[in-house]
Structures are given as C-alpha cells and as structure tokens.
PAZAPA-4460 file (N, C-alpha, C; in steps of 0.05 Angstrom, whole numbers, plus 32768, in hexadecimal, padded with zeros to 4 digits):
% residues 339
    n_x    n_y    n_z   ca_x   ca_y   ca_z    c_x    c_y    c_z   seq   type   mol
   7551   7E16   8629   7540   7E14   8644   7553   7E1C   865C     1      M     A
   7570   7E1D   865B   757C   7E2A   866E   7580   7E47   866B     2      I     A
   757A   7E54   8653   757D   7E72   864E   7562   7E75   865D     3      M     A
   7550   7E6F   8658   7530   7E76   865F   7536   7E79   8682     4      K     A
   753F   7E67   868E   7542   7E65   86AB   7550   7E7E   86B5     5      R     A
   7564   7E85   86A7   7574   7E9E   86AA   7567   7EB6   86A5     6      K     A
   7557   7EBA   8693   754A   7ED1   8689   7534   7ED7   869E     7      I     A
   752A   7EBF   86AB   7510   7EC7   86B8   7516   7ED7   86D2     8      F     A
   752A   7ECD   86E1   7533   7ED8   86FC   7538   7EF7   86F8     9      P     A
   7545   7EF6   86E4   754C   7F14   86DB   7535   7F29   86D4    10      A     A
   751F   7F1F   86C7   7508   7F2D   86C2   74FA   7F30   86DD    11      L     A
   74FC   7F1E   86F0   74EE   7F22   8709   74FA   7F35   8717    12      L     A
   7513   7F3A   8719   7526   7F4D   8725   7522   7F67   871E    13      L     A
   7521   7F69   8701   751B   7F83   86F6   74FE   7F8C   86F5    14      L     A
   74EA   7F79   86F8   74CE   7F84   86FF   74CB   7F8E   871F    15      S     A
   74DD   7F84   8730   74DB   7F8B   874A   74E6   7FAA   874E    16      L     A
   74FE   7FAA   8742   750E   7FC7   873E   74F8   7FDC   8735    17      I     A
   74EE   7FD9   871D   74D5   7FEA   8712   74C0   7FEB   8727    18      I     A
   74B1   7FDB   872F   74A2   7FDF   8746   74A8   7FF1   875C    19      S     A
   74C1   7FED   8766   74CE   7FFE   877D   74D2   8020   8773    20      T     A
   74DA   8021   875E   74DC   803E   8753   74C6   804B   874D    21      V     A
   74B0   803C   8741   7496   804A   873F   7487   8051   875A    22      S     A
   748C   803F   8771   747E   804C   8788   7490   8060   8795    23      C     A
   74AB   8062   8792   74B8   807C   87A1   74B0   808F   8790    24      V     A
   74AC   808E   8777   74B0   80AA   8764   7492   80B0   875C    25      S     A
   747E   80A0   8769   7462   80A5   875F   745A   80C0   8769    26      G     A
   745D   80C3   8781   7451   80E0   878F   7462   80F6   8784    27      L     A
   7480   80F4   8781   7489   8108   876E   747E   8110   8757    28      K     A
   747A   80F8   8748   7471   80FB   872C   7452   810C   872B    29      F     A
   7443   8105   873D   7429   810F   8742   742E   812E   8748    30      K     A
   743E   8135   875B   7443   8154   8760   744D   8164   874A    31      K     A
   745E   8153   873B   7467   8163   8725   7452   8168   870E    32      V     A
   7442   8155   870B   7427   8157   86FD   7416   8166   8701    33      Q     A
   7411   816F   871E   73FF   8182   8726   740D   819F   8725    34      D     A
   7427   81A0   8726   7437   81BA   8721   7437   81C2   8706    35      E     A
   7436   81AB   86F7   7439   81B3   86DA   741E   81BC   86CB    36      S     A
   740B   81B4   86DC   73ED   81B7   86D1   73EB   81D8   86DE    37      R     A
   73F2   81DD   86F2   73EF   81F5   86FD   73FF   8209   86EC    38      H     A
   7416   8203   86E3   7424   8214   86CF   7415   8218   86B3    39      F     A
   740D   8202   86A9   73FE   8200   8690   73E2   8217   8691    40      M     A
   73DB   8216   86A9   73C1   8225   86AE   73CC   8245   86AD    41      D     A
   73E3   8247   86BA   73F0   8261   86B7   73F0   826B   869C    42      E     A
   73FE   825A   8690   7404   8263   8674   73EA   8269   8663    43      R     A
   73D5   8256   8668   73BA   825B   8659   73B0   8277   8664    44      D     A
   73B4   827B   867C   73AE   8296   8688   73B5   82B3   867B    45      T     A
   73D4   82B0   8675   73E0   82C2   8665   73D6   82C4   864D    46      Y     A
   73D1   82AC   863C   73C7   82AE   8622   73AE   82BD   8622    47      K     A
   739B   82B3   862E   7385   82BD   8634   7382   82DD   8636    48      A     A
   7391   82E6   864A   739B   8302   8651   739E   830E   8635    49      D     A
   73AE   8300   862A   73BA   8311   860D   73A6   8310   85FB    50      N     A
   7395   82F9   85F6   737F   82FE   85E4   736E   830F   85EF    51      I     A
   7363   8315   8608   7351   8324   8615   7358   833F   8607    52      T     A
   7373   8348   860C   7381   8361   8605   737A   836B   85EB    53      L     A
   7383   8353   85D6   7380   835A   85B8   7360   8359   85B2    54      E     A
   734E   834C   85C0   7332   8350   85BC   732A   836A   85C1    55      M     A
   7335   8375   85DE   732A   8393   85E6   7332   83A4   85D1    56      A     A
   734D   839F   85C6   7354   83B6   85B7   7345   83B7   8598    57      N     A
   733F   83A0   858E   732F   839D   8575   730F   83A7   8579    58      K     A
   7307   83A0   8592   72EA   83AB   859B   72EB   83CA   859C    59      E     A
   7303   83D4   85A8   7302   83F5   85A9   7305   83FD   858D    60      L     A
   7315   83F1   857F   7317   83FF   8562   72FD   83FA   8550    61      K     A
   72EE   83E6   855B   72D8   83DF   8543   72C4   83F6   8550    62      A     A
   72C2   83FA   856A   72B1   840F   8577   72B4   842A   8570    63      R     A
   72CF   8432   856B   72D7   844C   855D   72CE   8451   8545    64      L     A
   72D0   8439   8534   72C8   843D   851C   72A8   843F   851A    65      E     A
   729C   8433   8529   727D   8435   852B   7277   8450   8533    66      E     A
   727E   845C   8547   7278   8473   854E   727E   848C   8538    67      L     A
   7297   8484   852B   729A   8499   8518   7289   849C   84FD    68      Q     A
   7279   8481   84FD   7266   847E   84E5   7250   848D   84EE    69      N     A
   7248   8485   8507   7234   8495   8516   7235   84B3   8515    70      E     A
   724B   84BD   851A   7255   84DA   8519   724E   84EA   84FF    71      S     A
   7255   84D8   84EA   7254   84E0   84CB   7235   84E4   84C1    72      D     A
   722C   84CE   84CB   720C   84D1   84C5   71FC   84E7   84D2    73      I     A
   7206   84EC   84EF   71F1   84FD   84F7   71FC   851C   84ED    74      I     A
   7218   851E   84E4   721F   8533   84DA   7210   853A   84BE    75      A     A
   720A   8525   84AE   71FA   8526   8496   71DD   852F   849C    76      E     A
   71D4   8524   84AE   71B8   8529   84B8   71B6   8549   84C2    77      E     A
   71D0   8552   84CE   71CC   856C   84DB   71D1   8580   84C3    78      L     A
   71DB   8577   84AE   71E1   858C   8495   71C4   8589   8485    79      S     A
   71B6   8573   8484   719C   8573   8477   7188   8586   848B    80      E     A
   7189   8586   84A0   7173   8592   84B5   717C   85B2   84B0    81      I     A
   7195   85B7   84AF   719F   85D5   84AA   7196   85DD   8493    82      S     A
   7196   85CE   847D   718A   85D8   8463   716E   85DB   8466    83      K     A
   715E   85C7   8473   713E   85CA   846D   7138   85E7   8482    84      E     A
   714A   85EA   8495   7144   8607   84A9   714B   8618   8499    85      R     A
   715D   861E   8489   7166   8633   8474   714E   8636   8463    86      D     A
   7145   8621   8459   712F   8625   8443   7113   862F   8451    87      E     A
   710F   8625   846A   70F5   862D   8476   70FC   864F   847C    88      A     A
   7111   8655   8483   7118   8673   848A   7115   8682   8475    89      I     A
   711A   867B   845B   7117   8689   843F   70FA   8686   8438    90      N     A
   70E6   866F   843C   70CD   8670   8438   70C0   8686   844D    91      E     A
   70C9   8688   8466   70BB   8698   8477   70C2   86B2   8471    92      K     A
   70DB   86BB   8468   70DC   86D3   845E   70CE   86DD   8447    93      A     A
   70CD   86CA   842E   70B7   86D4   841A   7099   86D6   8427    94      E     A
   7091   86BF   8437   707C   86C8   843C   7074   86E3   8450    95      L     A
   7086   86EC   845E   7084   8704   846B   7084   871C   8455    96      L     A
   7093   8716   843F   7093   872F   8431   707A   872D   8423    97      S     A
   706D   8715   841C   7053   8714   840E   703F   871D   8422    98      R     A
   7042   8719   843C   702E   8722   844F   702B   873E   8452    99      Y     A
   7047   874A   8452   7046   876A   844F   703B   8778   8436   100      N     A
   7042   8769   8420   7035   8772   8405   7015   8773   8408   101      D     A
   7010   8760   840F   6FEF   875C   8418   6FE7   876D   8427   102      L     A
   6FF5   8776   843E   6FEA   8789   8451   6FE9   87A3   8445   103      E     A
   6FFB   87AA   8434   7001   87C4   842B   6FE6   87C8   8415   104      K     A
   6FE0   87B2   8404   6FCF   87B4   83F1   6FB1   87B2   8400   105      A     A
   6FAB   87A7   8418   6F95   87A8   8427   6F8E   87C6   842F   106      H     A
   6FA8   87D2   8437   6FA1   87EF   8444   6F97   8803   8429   107      E     A
   6FA6   87FB   8411   6F9E   880A   83FA   6F83   8805   83F0   108      E     A
   6F77   87EC   83F7   6F5B   87E8   83EE   6F48   87E8   8403   109      L     A
   6F52   87ED   841B   6F3C   87EB   8433   6F26   87FD   8430   110      I     A
   6F28   8813   841D   6F13   8829   8413   6F06   881C   83F5   111      R     A
   6F0F   8808   83EB   6F06   8802   83D1   6EF1   87E9   83D4   112      G     A
   6EF1   87D8   83BC   6EE4   87C5   83C2   6EE1   87B0   83D4   113      N     A
   6EC4   87AF   83E3   6EC3   8799   83F5   6ECC   877C   83F1   114      V     A
   6EC4   8775   83DA   6EC9   8759   83D3   6EEA   8755   83D1   115      Q     A
   6EF7   876D   83C7   6F13   8769   83BF   6F21   876A   83DA   116      E     A
   6F13   877C   83F0   6F22   877B   8406   6F1E   8760   8415   117      T     A
   6F07   8752   8413   6F00   873B   8420   6F17   8723   8415   118      Q     A
   6F1C   8725   83FC   6F2B   8713   83EE   6F4A   8716   83F7   119      K     A
   6F4F   872E   83F7   6F6B   8736   8404   6F70   872D   8422   120      L     A
   6F59   8730   8432   6F58   8726   844A   6F5C   870A   844F   121      L     A
   6F4F   86FD   843C   6F51   86E0   843C   6F6C   86D7   8437   122      G     A
   6F79   86E2   8421   6F93   86DA   841B   6FA8   86E0   842E   123      E     A
   6FA2   86F6   843D   6FB3   8702   8452   6FB2   86EA   846A   124      L     A
   6F99   86E3   8471   6F93   86D1   8488   6FA5   86B3   847E   125      Q     A
   6F9F   86AD   845F   6FB1   8696   845E   6FCF   8695   845E   126      A     A
   6FD5   86AE   8459   6FEF   86B2   8458   6FFA   86B3   8474   127      A     A
   6FEF   86BE   8484   6FF2   86BF   84A4   6FF5   86A3   84AC   128      R     A
   6FE2   8692   84A5   6FDD   8675   84AD   6FF9   8664   84A5   129      A     A
   6FFB   8669   848D   7015   865C   847C   702E   8663   848A   130      D     A
   7030   8681   8496   7042   8689   849F   704C   867A   84BE   131      L     A
   7036   8679   84CB   7039   866E   84E6   703E   8652   84E4   132      E     A
   7031   8640   84CF   703B   8624   84C8   7057   8623   84C2   133      Q     A
   7061   8632   84B3   707F   8633   84AB   708E   8638   84C4   134      K     A
   7088   864B   84D7   7094   8652   84EB   7091   8635   8501   135      E     A
   707D   8629   8505   707A   860D   8513   708E   85FB   8509   136      N     A
   7091   85F9   84EB   70A3   85E5   84E2   70BE   85EC   84E5   137      I     A
   70C2   8608   84E3   70E1   8613   84ED   70E8   860B   8509   138      L     A
   70D8   860E   851E   70DC   8607   8537   70DE   85EF   8537   139      R     A
   70D3   85D9   852D   70D8   85BC   852D   70F1   85B6   8524   140      Q     A
   70FB   85C2   850E   7111   85BD   8501   7128   85C6   8512   141      L     A
   7125   85DE   8520   7138   85E5   852F   7142   85D5   854C   142      E     A
   712A   85CB   8555   7127   85BB   856F   7133   859E   8566   143      A     A
   712E   8594   854D   7138   857E   8540   7157   857F   853D   144      N     A
   715B   859F   8535   7178   859B   852E   7189   859E   8549   145      L     A
   717A   85AC   855E   718D   85AD   8579   718D   8595   8587   146      D     A
   717D   8580   8582   717A   8564   8587   7190   8556   857B   147      S     A
   7192   8554   8561   71A8   854C   8555   71C7   8555   855D   148      K     A
   71C5   856D   855C   71E2   8578   8569   71EB   856E   8583   149      R     A
   71D5   856D   8597   71DB   855F   85AE   71E2   8545   85AC   150      A     A
   71DB   8535   859D   71DD   8515   8599   71F8   8516   8587   151      A     A
   7200   852C   8576   7217   852C   856C   722D   8534   857E   152      L     A
   7225   8543   8594   723E   854D   85A7   7241   8534   85B8   153      D     A
   7229   8525   85BD   722F   8510   85D0   7241   84F7   85C4   154      E     A
   7238   84F6   85AB   7248   84E1   859C   7265   84E6   8598   155      L     A
   726D   8501   8595   7286   850B   8590   729A   8507   85AB   156      N     A
   7289   8510   85C2   7293   8509   85DE   729B   84E9   85E2   157      Y     A
   7285   84D8   85D9   728E   84BB   85DD   72A5   84B4   85C7   158      E     A
   72A6   84C1   85B3   72B8   84B4   859F   72D3   84C3   85AA   159      L     A
   72D4   84DB   85B4   72ED   84E9   85C2   72FA   84D4   85D8   160      E     A
   72E2   84CC   85ED   72ED   84BF   85FF   72F9   849F   85F8   161      E     A
   72E7   8495   85E4   72F2   847B   85DC   730E   847D   85CC   162      R     A
   730E   8495   85BE   7330   8496   85B1   7344   849D   85C6   163      N     A
   733D   84AB   85DC   734C   84AD   85F5   7356   8491   85FF   164      K     A
   7341   8484   8602   7349   8465   860E   7356   8458   85FC   165      R     A
   7350   8459   85E3   735F   8446   85D2   737D   844D   85CD   166      L     A
   7380   846B   85CB   739D   8476   85CE   73AA   846E   85E5   167      I     A
   73A0   8470   85FE   73A6   8468   8618   73B3   844B   8614   168      E     A
   739E   8439   860E   73A4   841F   860D   73B9   8417   85F6   169      L     A
   73B8   8425   85E4   73CE   841F   85CE   73E6   8427   85D8   170      E     A
   73E9   843F   85E7   7401   844B   85F8   740E   8434   8606   171      K     A
   73FD   8428   861A   7405   8415   862D   740D   83FE   8620   172      I     A
   7402   83F4   8607   740A   83DC   85FE   7426   83E2   85ED   173      L     A
   7427   83FB   85E6   7441   83FF   85D5   7459   8406   85E9   174      N     A
   744F   840D   8600   7466   8410   8615   746D   83F0   8622   175      T     A
   745B   83DE   8623   7460   83C3   862C   7470   83B6   8613   176      Q     A
   7469   83BD   85FC   747C   83B5   85E8   749C   83C0   85EE   177      K     A
   7499   83D8   85F0   74B4   83E4   85EF   74C4   83D9   860A   178      M     A
   74B7   83D3   8622   74BF   83C3   8637   74CF   83A9   862E   179      I     A
   74C0   839D   8624   74C7   8382   8618   74E0   8383   8609   180      A     A
   74E1   8396   85F2   74F4   839B   85E1   7512   83A3   85EE   181      E     A
   7506   83B6   8606   7522   83C1   8614   752F   83AA   8624   182      D     A
   751C   839A   8633   7525   837F   8643   7532   836E   8632   183      L     A
   752A   836A   8614   7535   8355   8604   754F   8360   8600   184      K     A
   7553   8377   85FA   7570   8386   85F4   7583   8383   860C   185      N     A
   757C   838A   8626   7586   8386   863D   7590   8363   8641   186      K     A
   757F   8351   863A   7589   8337   863D   759A   832F   8628   187      V     A
   7594   833A   860F   75A6   8337   85F7   75C3   8341   85FF   188      S     A
   75C9   8356   860A   75DF   8362   8610   75ED   8352   8625   189      N     A
   75DB   834F   8638   75E9   833E   8652   75F4   8320   864C   190      A     A
   75E4   8318   8637   75E9   82FA   862F   75FB   82FC   8614   191      L     A
   7607   8310   860B   7610   8311   85F2   7623   82FB   85E8   192      F     A
   7632   82F5   85FB   764A   82E2   85FB   7640   82C5   85F7   193      N     A
   7627   82BD   85FE   761E   82A5   85FC   760C   82A7   85E2   194      F     A
   75FF   82B8   85D6   75EE   82B6   85C2   75FD   82AB   85A6   195      E     A
   75EB   829A   859C   75F1   828C   8585   760A   8276   858E   196      N     A
   7607   8270   85A7   7619   8257   85B3   7609   8249   85C4   197      N     A
   75F2   8242   85BE   75DF   8235   85CE   75CC   8244   85DA   198      G     A
   75CA   825D   85D7   75B6   8270   85E3   75A8   8284   85CF   199      L     A
   7591   8286   85D0   7584   829B   85BC   7570   82AA   85CE   200      T     A
   756E   82C5   85C6   7559   82D6   85D4   7543   82E1   85C4   201      V     A
   752F   82DF   85C6   751A   82EA   85B1   7501   82F1   85C2   202      S     A
   74F2   8301   85B4   74D7   8310   85C0   74C2   830A   85AE   203      Q     A
   74AA   8303   85BB   748F   8301   85B1   7477   82FC   85C5   204      R     A
   7462   830A   85BE   744B   8309   85CF   7452   831D   85E8   205      D     A
   7461   8333   85E3   746A   8342   85FA   7478   8336   860F   206      G     A
   748A   831D   860C   7498   830F   8619   74B2   830E   860E   207      K     A
   74C6   830A   861F   74E2   8305   8618   74E7   82E8   861B   208      V     A
   74F3   82DC   860A   74F9   82BC   8611   7516   82B6   860B   209      Y     A
   7523   82A9   8620   753D   82A6   861C   753F   8287   8621   210      V     A
   754D   827B   8608   754E   825F   8600   7567   8257   8606   211      S     A
   756E   8242   8618   7588   823B   861A   7585   8217   8614   212      L     A
   759A   8213   8604   759B   81F5   85F7   75A8   81E6   860E   213      E     A
   75A4   81CA   860F   75AB   81BC   8624   75CA   81BD   8624   214      E     A
   75D8   81C1   8610   75F8   81BC   8612   7600   81D6   8620   215      K     A
   75F1   81E8   8622   75FD   8200   8637   75F7   8200   864E   216      L     A
   75E8   81ED   865B   75E5   81EB   8675   75E7   81CF   8680   217      L     A
   75DD   81BD   8673   75DD   819C   867F   75EB   818B   866F   218      F     A
   75F4   817B   867B   75FE   8160   866B   75E2   8150   8663   219      R     A
   75E4   813B   8652   75CE   812B   864D   75C2   8120   8669   220      S     A
   75A8   811D   8667   759D   8110   867F   75A4   811C   869C   221      G     A
   75B3   8134   869D   75BA   813E   86B8   75AD   8158   86C0   222      S     A
   75AB   815E   86D4   75A0   817B   86DD   75B6   818D   86ED   223      W     A
   75D0   8185   86E7   75E3   8193   86F6   75EF   81AA   86DC   224      D     A
   75EF   81C0   86E5   75F8   81D9   86D4   7618   81D7   86D2   225      I     A
   7622   81DB   86BE   7640   81DE   86BC   764A   81FA   86C0   226      D     A
   7661   8203   86C5   766B   8218   86C8   7661   8230   86B0   227      A     A
   7665   822A   869B   765A   823A   8683   763B   8242   8685   228      N     A
   762B   8231   868C   7610   8233   868D   7606   8246   86A6   229      G     A
   7619   8241   86BC   7615   8250   86D4   761D   826F   86CE   230      R     A
   7632   8271   86BF   763A   828C   86B7   7622   829A   86A7   231      D     A
   7617   828D   8696   7602   829E   8685   75EC   82A3   8696   232      A     A
   75E4   8290   86A8   75CD   8292   86B6   75D2   82AC   86CC   233      L     A
   75EA   82AC   86D5   75F0   82C4   86E8   75EB   82E1   86DA   234      R     A
   75F2   82DE   86C3   75F2   82F7   86B2   75D4   82FF   86AE   235      Q     A
   75C2   82EC   86AB   75A7   82F4   86A8   759D   82F7   86C0   236      L     A
   75AB   82EE   86D6   75A4   82F4   86F2   75A4   8314   86F9   237      A     A
   75B5   831C   86EF   75BD   8336   86EE   75A8   834B   86E7   238      G     A
   75A0   8343   86CF   758D   8351   86BE   7573   8350   86D0   239      V     A
   756B   8338   86D9   754F   8334   86E6   7553   8346   8700   240      L     A
   7568   8346   8710   756A   8356   8725   7567   8377   8723   241      E     A
   756E   837C   870B   756A   8399   8707   754F   839F   86F6   242      R     A
   753F   838F   86F8   7526   8391   86EA   7514   8380   86FE   243      N     A
   750A   838C   8718   74FC   837B   8729   74E1   8377   8721   244      P     A
   74CF   8386   870A   74B7   8383   8704   74B2   836A   86ED   245      D     A
   74C4   835F   86E6   74C8   834A   86D3   74C3   8330   86E5   246      I     A
   74AB   831E   86D9   74A2   8309   86DE   74B5   82ED   86D0   247      Q     A
   74C1   82D9   86DB   74D3   82C8   86D0   74C4   82AA   86D3   248      V     A
   74C3   829E   86B9   74BB   8283   86BE   74CF   826F   86AF   249      I     A
   74DD   825B   86BD   74F0   824B   86B4   74E0   8230   86AE   250      I     A
   74E3   8229   8691   74D8   8212   8685   74ED   81FF   867D   251      E     A
   74EF   81E6   8687   7500   81D0   867C   74F3   81C2   8667   252      G     A
   7502   81BB   8654   74F8   81AB   8636   750C   8192   8634   253      H     A
   7504   817F   8628   7512   8165   8622   750A   815B   860A   254      T     A
   751A   8149   85FD   7511   813D   85E4   7501   8127   85ED   255      D     A
   74F9   8117   85D7   74E3   8102   85DE   74EF   80E7   85DE   256      N     A
   7503   80EA   85E3   7516   80CB   85EA   7514   80C9   860C   257      V     A
   7500   80B0   8610   74FC   80AA   862D   751B   80AD   8640   258      P     A
   7512   80BA   865B   7528   80BA   8669   752D   809D   867C   259      Y     A
   7545   8096   867E   754B   8082   868B   755D   8085   86A0   260      K     A
   7553   808B   86BC   755C   8090   86CE   7573   807D   86D8   261      P     A
   7588   8088   86E2   759D   8074   86EE   7598   8072   870D   262      G     A
   758B   8080   8718   7584   8082   8733   7564   8088   8737   263      N     A
   7558   8088   8753   753D   808C   8755   7534   80A6   8757   264      S     A
   7544   80BE   874E   753E   80D2   8759   7524   80E1   8741   265      Q     A
   752C   80D6   872A   7517   80E3   870F   750B   80CA   8709   266      L     A
   74F0   80CE   86FC   74E3   80B9   86ED   74DF   80B9   86D6   267      A     A
   74E0   80D5   86CB   74DD   80DB   86A8   74EB   80F0   869E   268      D     A
   74E1   80F6   8687   74E9   8110   8679   74DF   812C   868B   269      N     A
   74C7   8121   8693   74B5   8139   869F   74C6   8141   86BE   270      W     A
   74CF   812A   86CA   74DA   8131   86E3   74FA   8140   86DC   271      D     A
   7503   813A   86C6   751D   8147   86BC   751A   8165   86BA   272      L     A
   7503   8167   86A5   7503   8182   86A0   74F9   8193   86BA   273      S     A
   74EB   818A   86CB   74E9   819A   86E5   7501   81A4   86F4   274      V     A
   750E   8189   86F7   7524   818A   8708   7538   819C   86FA   275      K     A
   753A   81A0   86E1   754E   81B5   86D3   7544   81CD   86DA   276      R     A
   7528   81D3   86D5   751B   81F3   86D9   7525   81F7   86F6   277      A     A
   751E   81E8   870D   7526   81F2   8727   7544   81F4   872A   278      T     A
   7555   81E6   871F   7574   81EB   871D   757C   8207   8715   279      T     A
   756D   820F   86FE   7572   8227   86F4   7569   823D   8705   280      V     A
   7554   823B   8711   7547   824E   8727   755D   8250   873E   281      I     A
   7567   823E   8748   757B   823C   875E   7593   824C   8758   282      R     A
   759C   8246   873D   75B4   8258   8737   75B1   8273   872E   283      V     A
   7596   827B   8727   758C   8299   8726   758C   82A5   8741   284      L     A
   7588   8296   8750   7586   829F   8776   75A0   82A1   877D   285      L     A
   75AF   8291   8775   75C9   828D   8782   75DD   82A5   8789   286      E     A
   75DB   82B8   8776   75EE   82CE   8778   75DD   82E7   8771   287      S     A
   75C5   82EA   8772   75B6   8301   8773   759D   8306   8784   288      S     A
   7592   831C   8786   757D   8325   8798   7563   8322   8792   289      A     A
   755F   8314   877C   7546   830E   876D   7533   8302   8783   290      I     A
   7517   830C   8782   7504   8303   8793   74F9   82E8   878B   291      N     A
   74F9   82D4   879B   74F2   82B9   8791   74D5   82BB   8784   292      P     A
   74C4   82CC   8793   74A9   82CC   8783   74A7   82D2   8769   293      K     A
   74BC   82DC   875D   74BB   82E4   8740   74BF   82CD   8729   294      R     A
   74CA   82B6   8739   74D3   82A0   872A   74C0   8286   872D   295      L     A
   74BD   827A   8713   74AA   8262   8715   74BC   824D   8707   296      T     A
   74BE   8235   870E   74C9   8221   8700   74B2   820D   86F2   297      A     A
   74B7   8205   86DA   74A6   81F6   86CD   74B1   81E2   86BD   298      S     A
   74A4   81C6   86BA   74B5   81B0   86A9   749F   81A8   869C   299      G     A
   74A7   81AB   867C   7499   81A5   8664   74A1   818C   865C   300      R     A
   74B3   817D   8665   74B8   8160   8657   74BF   8166   863C   301      G     A
   74B6   814E   862D   74B4   814B   860F   74A0   815A   8603   302      E     A
   748D   8165   860C   746F   816C   85FF   746E   8185   85F3   303      F     A
   7483   8198   85F6   747E   81B0   85E8   749E   81B2   85D5   304      F     A
   74A1   81A3   85C4   74B9   81A1   85AE   74B7   81BD   859C   305      P     A
   74CE   81C6   8596   74CF   81D8   8581   74D5   81CC   8566   306      V     A
   74DD   81B9   8567   74E4   81A7   854D   74D6   8192   8551   307      D     A
   74BC   8186   853F   74AB   8170   8543   74BD   8158   8533   308      E     A
   74D1   815D   8527   74DC   8146   8514   74E9   8133   852A   309      R     A
   74EA   8117   851F   74FD   8105   8531   7514   8104   8527   310      N     A
   7527   811A   852A   7541   8116   8523   7556   811D   853C   311      T     A
   756D   8116   8539   7583   811E   854C   7586   813D   854E   312      A     A
   7584   8149   853C   7584   8168   8536   756D   8179   8548   313      D     A
   7551   8169   8541   753B   8173   8550   753B   816D   856F   314      A     A
   7546   8156   8572   7542   814E   858E   7558   815E   859D   315      R     A
   756F   8168   858E   7585   817A   859F   7574   8197   85A3   316      Q     A
   7561   819C   858F   755A   81B8   8594   7543   81B8   85AD   317      R     A
   7536   81A1   85A7   7521   81A0   85BC   7528   819E   85DC   318      N     A
   7540   8191   85E1   754E   8194   85F6   7557   81AE   8602   319      R     A
   7546   81B9   860E   754D   81D8   8611   7540   81E2   8632   320      R     A
   754C   81FC   8636   753A   8209   864B   7536   8222   8644   321      T     A
   751C   8226   864C   7512   8243   8643   750B   8254   8659   322      E     A
   7515   826B   865A   7513   827F   866B   7500   8296   8666   323      I     A
   74E4   8298   866C   74D2   82AD   8661   74CE   82C5   8676   324      I     A
   74D3   82DA   866C   74DA   82F4   867C   74BA   8302   8670   325      L     A
   74AA   8308   8685   7491   8319   8685   7491   8333   8690   326      T     A
   7493   834A   8682   7489   8363   868D   7476   8363   869E   327      P     A
   7472   8378   86AE   745C   837F   86C0   7443   838A   86B1   328      D     A
   742F   837D   86AE   7416   8387   86A0   7400   8392   86AE   329      L     A
   7408   8399   86C8   73F1   83A1   86DD   73E3   83BA   86CD   330      S     A
   73F2   83D0   86C6   73EA   83E8   86BA   73D6   83E3   86A9   331      E     A
   73DF   83D2   8696   73C6   83CA   867E   73AE   83BE   8689   332      L     A
   73AD   83AA   869B   7399   83A3   86A8   7388   83B4   86B8   333      Y     A
   7396   83C6   86C6   738B   83DD   86D8   7379   83E9   86C1   334      D     A
   7382   83F5   86A8   7377   8407   8698   735B   83F4   868D   335      L     A
   735B   83DB   8682   7348   83CB   8679   7331   83C9   8692   336      I     A
   7336   83C8   86A9   7328   83C7   86BC   7316   83E0   86C9   337      N     A
   7327   83F4   86BE   7319   8411   86C5   7305   8414   86AD   338      K     A
   7300   840A   8698   72F1   840D   8686   72DC   83F8   8681   339      Y     A
***
C-alpha cells in the first residue's frame, strides 16, 4: 500500500510533464508535418516527370516504328502500281502496232471486197476503242501512282521529323546522364577521403546521391555536427558552388527507435531528422556563396529505411543524411513542350 502511494504522485507528475511538452511542440510538429508533405509532393512530382519522360520516349519510338511500317506498305503498293503501269504501256504498244497493221491492210483492201473492208473497219474501230480504254486506265494508274508518291513523300517527311525529334531527345537525355555522371565524379573526387568511411556517392534516375552515416556527422540523438563532418560538408559545398545549376535536397533519416528528448526542443524522430537536415544546410552555407534558393531541407524520420531488418546493423544504416543533387532539366522540358 505504501508503494502504491509513492507511485501515484510520480505518475501524476509525469502526466503533467508530457502534457506540457505536447502543448509546446504541437505547433512545431504540425509545421514540420506540412513541410514534409510539401517535400513528399515535390518528390512525387520529380518521379512523375521522370515517368512522363520515359513514356514520351516510348511513344516516339512506337510512332517511329508505325511510320516505318506504313512507309514499307506504301513502297510495296508503289511497286505494284509501277508494274501495272508498265504492263499497260506494253499493251498500248501492242494495240498501236495492231492498229497500224489493220490500217495498212485497210488501205490495201480499200479497193477490194466491201464486206472485207467493213470487217476490217469494225476491227479497227474496236481496236481504237480498246486503245482508248487502255489509255484511260493508264492515266488512272499514273494519277494513283502520283497520289501514292505524294503520300509516301509526306510519310517520309513525317518520319524524318520524328527521327530528328527522337535523336534530339535522346541526345539531351544522354547529355543529362553525362552531366549527372560528371557531377558524381566531381563529388567523389572532392570527398575521396571520406568514402568507405561513413560516406557513399551513387547515381540513379539521373540524380547523384551523397549518403552520410550518422557517425560521420552527429552523435546519437544530437543534431550538432562534429569537425570531421563539417570538413566533408565544406568539401561538398565547394563542388556545389562551382556548379550553380544543381538543385540540392537534404534529407534527414532516423532509425525506428522512438526518440526520447532530454529537453523540450524536439518531440520525436521526425523533428530530429528535420533538425539535422537544416543543420547540414547551415554548414553548407557557412563558407560558400551557394544561393539558398537551391537548397531544400527535408525530414523523413524513420519512414524511409534502406534496411527493413530490425537489427542493430540495420538501424545503424538507416540513421543517415542523404544529399540529393539534381541537374538542370529545363532544356529537356522545353523540348517536350515544343512538340
């Protein structure tokens, strides 16, 4: 009974402390939530843009194949019409020769038998009518041939334009990949002494990712950056300063162990991840002329782990800060909007 009497006041005091902390940090937590949703929307926008580019590239290739098939079909039809025209020309020549022969025979028999002459005249008239019919067919074939040629020329022109656009689009995509690869190399060279020592540099989806483990920047539960971490960030700031077209997102990540604040500044892991991201931004701006408009701070908390296992090693890998570098894609968007 005595123990229960001691525990009850302690619980009452603990409830009062938690209520006070919640009231103080509620507005900050909501603000962080709103910023996080905004940054997640931006991430979804970048992903949607990437999917749109890939779909546009696939549609262009599909249309290119379709135009090529249509061109082949018209070429075959053109060949058949040319063959029919040649046959009509030959038939016309034969009829003309026959007509000339009949005309000569008519002249020879003009003084002969009247019935024979009439027969020859009938044959001559029939040959003339047949000749006129063949000439009409030949004119129709030639008109059809001209129409097919015009359609083929139009398709070839469209095919060439599609090819030009596809080549230009692929050229810009390759250029963007080369820019990202060059940026990755510059970052790797600048941070060579820190790689495999809590820092990794990778490239995917046209972006460069610099991942820094917690041990390189922060103490557990802290957002103060030590001297070694500041040195690495200053090296990176130099690269960013020399490449002003690169947009930068700093993402803070934690493990899934609930954050237990020793003071009232932070409420949970989400608060901690945002605080770490903003601290990294301030270090990048300390000794550089980087335009702050290029930098975005984002807190991910424990919700985007790189290792789903519930082990000490996995939790250590998940406690990290990722700096995402995005090259300028305005030229690629301008080309897509142009067509």
